[in-house]
N, C-alpha and C positions, 0 to 999 in steps of 0.2 A: 560598407561593402561597395566595391567598385563593379561597375557593369559595363558591358561591351556597348560602344567602343570608349576607351579611355586612353589618355596620353599625358605625358609630361612635356610642357613647353618651357624652354629656357629664355632668358632675357633677350637673346639675339634672334628669337623666333624659331630656332631649331626645335624639332619634335623628337621625342622618344616614344616609340609606338611599336608594339609587338603582339598583335592580336592572335597570332597562332599559338602563343605560349601562355599569355597572361592578360588579364584585364586589371590586375592589381597595380595601383600607383606605387605602393611600397616595393613591390617586386621590380618594377621599372627603375625606380630610384636606386635600389641596391645593385642591380645589374650594371647600371650606368656608372656606378661608383661615385655617386654625388654625396659628398661628405657633408656639405652645408645644407641643412634641412630647414633653414630659416624661411619665414614667409616670403621674403623677396628673392630667394635663391632660384625658384622655379614656380610654375603654375600647374596645379593638378586639374585636369579638365576631363569632363564626361560629356557625352552627346546623347541625351535622351531622344527617343524617337517613337512615333506612333505606328510605323510600319517599317519593319527591318529591311524590307525590299525597296523602299522609296527614299532615296537620299534627300529629297526635298523636305521630308518630315523631321530630319535630324536637326536638333538645336544644341546650343552650347551652354554648359553649366560649369561654373567654377566650384570645385570641391574644396575650397579653402577661402581665406580672406585674400581679396585680389592684391597682387604685388603692386608696389609703387610704379613700376614701369609698364603695367598693363594699360593698353589703350583701346579705344573702340576700333581703330584701324587694324590692330593685331587680332582682336576678337573676330572681326570679319574675315581676315585672312586665314585664321585657324579653322573657322567653320567651313569656308570654301574648300580648303585643303582636305578636311575630313569627308565632306560630301564627295569629292573626287575620288578619295580612297575607297569609299563605300561602293561607288559605281564600278570601280575596277575589280571589286570582289565578286560582282554578279556574274554568274555563268548561265547562258541560255543557248549554248551551241554544243557542238560535238568536240570532245577532246579525248585523246588517247590516254592521258594520265594527268592527275593533279598530284604533284610531288611536294608535299608539305604546303605551307601557306594557310590562309584563312579565306573561306569561300561561302557563298550563298548560291544555291542552285534553284532554278525556276523553270517554267515551261520551255521545252526545247533542249534542256541540258541533257546530254548523253555522255557519260563519263566511263571510259574503259576501266581505269584503275585509280583508286585513291590510296596513296602510300603516305602514311603519317598525315600530319596536318589536322586541320579543324574545319568541319563543315558546320556552319552555324544554323542552317535551315535548308530544308528541301521542300518545295511546294510544287503544285501542279502535276505535270507528268514527268518530272525530272527522274533520271535513271542512272544508277551506278552499277557497274558489273565488276565486282572485286574490290573489297576493302581490306587493307593490309596494315601490318605494323601496329603502331599505337594510335592510329587515326581515331578521331572523336567526331561523331555525328550527332547533332541534336535537332529537335523539332522537325520530325519527318511527318508530313501530312499530305492531304489531297490524294492523288493517285500516284504518288512517288513510289519508285521501286528500287530496292537494293538486293543484289544477289551475291552470295558467296562472301561472307564476313569471316576473316581469319585472325590468327595471332591474338593480340591483346586489344584489338579494336573495341571501342565502346560506342553504343548507340543508345540515345536517351530521348524519351518523349516521342513515341510513335502513335499516331492516331489517324482519324479520318479513314480513308480506304487504302492506306499505305500497306505495301507488301514487302516483307523480307524473306528471302528464300536462301537457305544454306548458311547455317551459323556453325563455325568450326573452332577448334582449338580452345583458347581461354577467352574467347570473345564474350562480351557482356551486353545485354540488352535490358533496359529498365524503363518502367512506366509505359505500358502498352494499353491503349484504350480505343474506344470507338469501334469501328469495324476493321481495324488493323488485323492483318494476318501474318503469321510467322510459320514457315514450313521448313522441315528438315534441320533439326538441331542435333549436333553431334559433339563427341569428345567431351571436353570439360566446360563447354559453353554454359553460361548462366543467364536465365531470364527471370526478372523479378517485377512485381507490381503489375498484374494483368487485370484490367477492369472491363466493364461494359460487355460488348458483343465481340471483343477481340478473340481470335482463334489461333491456337498453336497446335500443329500436327506433326507427327513423325518425329518423336524424340528418342534418341538412343545413346549408347555409351554411358558416360558418367555425367551427362548433361543434367543441370538442375533448373527446375522451374518452381 
């Protein structure tokens, strides 16, 4: 299984990387139309980390036998490039909208709307007002706040003192634990796997818990 972040690197050093849509090497290979799947055609790379929010903790792991063209210099360049990418995914300021993309929200992040895309983690006092489309949010903790979740949005792993208010349409929330709170669940929304002291209030319509 491939884990975030992962990429395919070609012999010329070019990178195939699409964290918004997939962490799968095989998906990246198929999408790029790479017919030659021999050991020397490309390198499958993963970047294990101890803290998703700290680029310095990301290391490089080769998920195959190293190609003949692989060098220590290229390895250092790939690791630096990935750490720079991770830094650009961090959000700690005010933004009107996040339209697609792959992000991590931490203290100070105040987002008006998330439309599609992927939020890998929310920590501290990060806040989102309005989650739309097929957006996916995972790992919501601390005092993070999410309000008004619509459409086919999916939120997974909500814990700590995180709060979600207003879940509509066909939105799905799974794995709620700790002191997390979910309020105002309507329509066909679904909430599953609720543990610990988590609280869910005001459920109406065809909502399922």
